[in-house]
C-alpha positions in Angstrom: -53.3 34.3 1.1 -53.0 32.9 4.6 -55.3 32.9 7.6 -53.1 32.8 10.7 -54.7 32.2 14.0 -53.4 32.8 17.5 -52.3 29.2 18.1 -50.2 29.3 15.0 -48.6 32.7 16.0 -47.8 31.2 19.4 -46.0 28.3 17.7 -43.6 30.4 15.7 -43.1 33.8 17.3 -40.4 34.1 19.9 -39.7 37.1 22.2 -36.2 37.5 20.8 -37.6 37.7 17.2 -40.3 40.2 18.3 -37.8 42.5 20.0 -35.5 42.4 17.0 -38.3 43.2 14.6 -39.5 46.1 16.6 -36.0 47.6 17.1 -35.3 47.4 13.4 -38.7 49.0 12.7 -38.2 51.9 15.1 -34.7 52.7 13.6 -36.0 52.4 10.1 -38.7 54.9 10.9 -36.1 57.4 12.3 -34.2 57.0 9.0 -37.2 57.6 6.8 -37.2 54.0 5.5 -40.5 53.2 7.3 -43.7 55.1 8.0 -46.7 54.9 10.3 -49.5 57.1 11.6 -50.9 57.4 15.2 -53.8 55.1 16.2 -57.2 56.4 15.2 -60.3 55.5 17.2 -64.0 56.0 16.3 -66.4 56.0 19.3 -70.1 55.6 19.1 -72.6 55.3 22.0 -74.6 52.1 22.3 -78.1 51.7 23.6 -76.6 50.9 27.0 -75.5 54.2 28.5 -72.7 52.4 30.4 -71.1 51.1 27.2 -69.8 52.5 24.0 -68.5 51.1 20.7 -64.9 51.7 19.7 -63.2 51.0 16.4 -59.5 51.3 16.5 -57.0 51.1 13.6 -53.3 51.7 13.1 -51.1 51.2 10.1 -47.6 51.3 8.8 -45.1 49.9 6.4 -41.5 50.1 5.2 -39.2 49.7 2.2 -38.6 46.1 3.3 -41.7 45.1 1.3 -44.5 44.9 3.9 -47.5 47.1 5.0 -50.1 46.3 7.6 -53.2 47.7 9.2 -54.3 46.4 12.5 -58.1 46.7 13.2 -60.1 46.1 16.4 -63.8 46.2 17.1 -64.8 46.5 20.7 -67.7 47.3 23.0 -66.0 49.2 26.0 -67.1 49.6 29.6 -65.6 49.9 33.0 -66.0 47.8 36.2 -64.9 48.2 39.8 -63.4 45.4 41.8 -61.8 45.6 45.2 -61.2 49.3 44.7 -59.7 49.0 41.2 -61.3 50.5 38.1 -60.7 48.3 35.1 -61.4 48.8 31.4 -63.3 45.9 29.9 -64.1 45.1 26.3 -65.7 42.4 24.2 -66.9 41.6 20.7 -70.2 39.8 20.4 -70.1 38.7 24.1 -67.7 38.9 27.1 -64.8 36.6 26.5 -64.7 37.1 22.7 -62.7 39.8 20.9 -62.2 40.9 17.3 -58.7 42.1 16.4 -57.2 41.5 13.0 -54.1 42.4 11.1 -54.1 42.7 7.3 -50.6 42.2 5.9 -49.9 43.1 2.2 -46.9 43.3 -0.1 -45.8 46.8 -1.1 -44.1 45.3 -4.2 -47.3 43.8 -5.7 -50.1 45.2 -3.6 -51.3 41.6 -3.0 -52.9 40.7 0.4 -50.6 38.2 2.1 -52.4 37.3 5.3 -55.1 38.0 7.9 -53.7 37.4 11.4 -55.5 37.2 14.7 -53.9 39.9 16.8 -54.2 38.4 20.3 -50.9 36.7 20.8 -49.0 39.1 18.6 -50.5 42.1 20.5 -49.3 40.8 23.8 -45.9 39.9 22.4 -45.3 43.4 20.9 -46.2 45.1 24.1 -44.0 42.8 26.2 -41.2 43.3 23.8 -41.4 47.1 24.2 -40.9 46.6 27.9 -37.9 44.4 27.2 -36.4 47.0 24.8 -36.9 49.8 27.3 -35.2 47.7 30.0 -32.4 46.7 27.6 -31.4 50.4 27.1 -32.4 52.0 30.5 -32.5 49.5 33.3 -29.3 49.0 35.4 -27.0 46.4 33.9 -27.2 44.3 37.0 -31.0 44.6 37.3 -32.3 41.4 38.9 -35.5 42.1 40.8 -38.8 42.8 39.1 -41.7 44.4 41.0 -44.9 43.8 39.0 -48.5 45.2 39.4 -50.7 42.8 37.3 -50.8 39.1 36.7 -52.5 38.7 33.3 -51.4 38.2 29.7 -49.3 41.4 29.5 -47.5 40.4 32.8 -46.5 37.1 31.2 -45.1 38.6 28.0 -43.2 41.3 30.0 -41.6 38.5 32.1 -40.6 36.8 28.9 -39.0 40.0 27.6 -37.3 41.0 30.9 -35.7 37.6 31.3 -34.4 37.9 27.8 -32.9 41.3 28.6 -31.6 40.9 32.1 -30.6 38.1 34.5 -33.8 38.2 36.6 -33.6 36.3 39.9 -36.6 37.5 41.8 -40.2 38.6 41.0 -42.5 40.4 43.5 -46.1 40.5 42.1 -49.4 42.0 43.3 -52.8 41.9 41.6 -56.2 42.4 43.3 -57.3 38.7 43.2 -55.2 36.6 45.6 -55.6 33.4 43.6 -54.5 35.0 40.4 -51.3 36.5 41.9 -50.3 33.3 43.7 -50.9 31.2 40.6 -48.8 33.7 38.5 -46.0 33.6 41.0 -45.9 29.8 40.9 -45.9 29.8 37.1 -43.1 32.3 36.8 -41.0 30.5 39.4 -41.4 27.2 37.4 -41.0 28.8 34.0 -37.8 30.9 34.7 -36.3 29.1 37.7 -36.5 32.3 39.8 -37.8 33.2 43.2 -41.3 34.6 42.9 -43.3 36.1 45.7 -47.0 36.9 45.6 -47.4 40.1 47.7 -50.5 40.8 49.8 -50.1 44.6 49.5 -49.2 46.6 46.3 -46.6 48.6 48.2 -44.5 45.5 48.8 -43.6 45.1 45.1 -41.5 48.3 45.2 -39.1 47.1 47.8 -35.7 46.4 46.3 -37.2 46.4 42.7 -34.8 47.3 39.9 -37.6 47.2 37.4 -41.1 48.2 38.3 -43.7 47.1 35.8 -47.3 48.2 36.0 -49.0 46.0 33.5 -52.7 46.1 34.1 -56.1 46.8 32.5 -56.7 49.5 35.0 -58.5 52.6 33.6 -56.6 54.8 36.1 -52.9 55.0 37.0 -51.8 52.3 39.5 -48.2 53.3 40.1 -47.3 55.2 43.2 -44.2 57.3 42.6 -43.7 57.9 46.4 -42.7 54.3 46.7 -40.1 54.2 43.9 -36.6 53.4 45.1 -33.5 54.9 43.6 -32.3 53.3 40.4 -35.7 51.8 39.4 -36.7 51.5 35.8 -40.4 52.1 35.2 -42.7 50.3 32.7 -46.3 51.4 32.6 -49.1 49.8 30.6 -52.7 50.7 31.1 -54.1 53.4 33.3 -54.0 56.8 31.7 -51.0 55.8 29.5 -48.6 57.6 31.7 -47.4 56.9 35.3 -48.8 58.9 38.2 -47.7 62.5 38.7 -45.2 61.7 41.4 -43.5 59.0 39.3 -43.3 61.5 36.4 -41.8 64.1 38.8 -39.1 61.7 39.9 -38.0 60.4 36.4 -34.5 61.4 35.6 -34.3 60.0 32.0 -37.3 59.3 29.7 -36.9 57.0 26.7 -39.6 57.5 24.1 -38.8 55.2 21.2 -39.9 57.7 18.6 -42.7 59.6 17.0 -44.9 59.1 13.9 -44.0 61.6 11.2 -46.2 64.4 10.1 -47.9 64.1 6.7 -45.8 65.1 3.7 -46.0 68.9 3.2 -47.9 69.5 6.4 -45.5 69.8 9.3 -48.2 71.7 11.2 -50.1 68.5 11.4 -47.4 66.7 13.5 -49.0 64.9 16.4 -47.2 63.3 19.3 -50.5 61.9 20.7 -50.5 58.1 21.1 -54.0 58.0 19.5 -56.6 60.5 18.2 -60.3 60.0 18.1 -63.6 61.0 16.5 -66.9 60.5 18.3 -70.6 60.5 17.7 -72.3 62.5 20.4 -68.9 64.0 21.3 -70.4 65.8 24.4 -71.3 62.5 26.1 -68.8 60.8 28.4 -67.3 57.6 27.0 -65.2 54.8 28.3 -62.0 53.4 26.7 -59.1 55.6 26.0 -61.2 58.7 25.9 -62.6 58.1 29.4 -64.1 60.9 31.5 -63.9 63.5 28.7 -60.1 63.4 28.5 -59.4 65.3 25.3 -56.0 64.0 24.3 -53.9 61.0 24.7 -50.5 61.7 26.2 -47.7 62.8 23.9 -44.1 63.7 24.8 -44.4 63.7 28.5 -41.0 65.0 29.6 -39.4 66.9 26.7 -36.5 68.1 28.8 -35.6 64.6 29.9 -36.4 62.7 26.6 -34.1 60.6 24.5 -35.1 58.3 21.6 -33.8 55.0 20.4 -32.3 56.7 17.4 -30.5 59.2 19.7 -29.0 56.2 21.6 -28.1 54.2 18.5 -26.4 57.2 16.8 -24.6 58.4 19.9 -26.5 61.8 20.1 -27.5 61.2 23.7 -26.9 58.9 26.6 -29.5 56.9 28.5 -29.0 56.0 32.1 -25.7 57.6 33.3 -26.0 56.6 37.0 -27.3 53.6 39.0 -29.2 56.0 41.1 -31.4 57.5 38.4 -35.0 56.6 37.9 -35.8 55.9 34.3 -39.0 55.3 32.3 -39.4 53.9 28.8 -42.4 53.9 26.5 -43.1 53.4 22.8 -44.6 56.7 21.7 -47.2 56.7 18.9 -45.6 54.0 16.8 -48.2 51.2 16.9 -48.5 51.1 13.2 -44.7 50.6 12.9 -45.1 47.6 15.3 -47.7 45.7 13.5 -46.2 45.6 10.0 -42.9 44.5 11.5 -44.1 41.7 13.7 -46.8 40.6 11.3 -44.2 40.3 8.6 -42.0 38.2 10.8 -44.9 35.9 11.7 -45.9 35.6 8.0 -42.3 34.6 7.0 -42.0 32.1 9.9 -45.4 30.6 9.2 -44.8 30.3 5.4 -41.4 28.7 6.0 -43.0 26.1 8.3 -45.9 25.4 6.0 -48.5 26.5 8.6 -51.5 28.7 8.3 -54.7 28.1 6.4 -54.6 29.0 2.7 -57.5 30.7 1.0 -57.7 32.0 -2.6 -56.0 35.4 -3.0 -58.5 36.0 -5.9 -61.3 36.4 -3.4 -59.8 39.7 -2.5 -59.1 40.9 -6.1 -61.4 42.3 -8.7 -61.4 43.5 -12.3 -63.3 46.7 -11.6 -60.9 49.6 -11.1 -61.2 51.2 -7.6 
């Protein structure tokens, strides 16, 4: 069995490989060759009334021989900075996090690897942005407007430059030093023009792709500022764009939906995640903030298409350069982690990397 840390993941995992693994997984799910469930959270108050504990897990696997569960253990709270409300989290102390992926073989049941989820997590979210842009952004999309300048912004730029010939970035984030440093880094990395904007509204001007990629606890997009033909990517906030952006969307690409349990179609959920709570009447932070009862499901059923619809010719995506489009994953996190973790495991094994530990430590001779 392998222990694979973030540094090792970063050595082997490319954005192209991540996007390919995810597309294959989503299409396998639509064909019934893969399976996953929505994310499940457990929330428990801590002794600090401003914080709560949150355990999150998501799992999935396919007939290609792999199954994975991703687990994360967080203390959640919110902060306010220069008018922004951000969701913060930590494990043990601020700056440390606990996110793990257990990958197993569906042929033998044997555990194959424990993988730190940090780099992989950022890559799979960025890859989703790239897949959405691949199918829904204008073919000549060249200008990215970006709200956010952290890790998710970096992987989204990786994916968008793989998908389209990006020539300009317009970025805003609340901390001036951060947005300017990010703009310099992107200009040097991709050989593009990159401008750090002093006002959030400036990122919308001329943007073909508008990416809100922040840790905000509330929506940051402003649909009133969207220009014709923009493709929207939204990470963070409430999980969906603001109401005006939603109103203006012409075509909505949702990659797919987790299936219902066998024999129980009435238990189908399109929610991105579901939760159980201790002291359920008390307000909590995290994805259940301010008493919100449900995570968003299918936001625009009358304007929705899926990847399978596009791949099989049942529906069209963008049909006009003037349309405003929006793409999002749906509740398929479990289908992401087995696919990308399996790719990482194969690449790490082929390169002779990772830290081996005895598989026998995880096996026993007492029947469970």
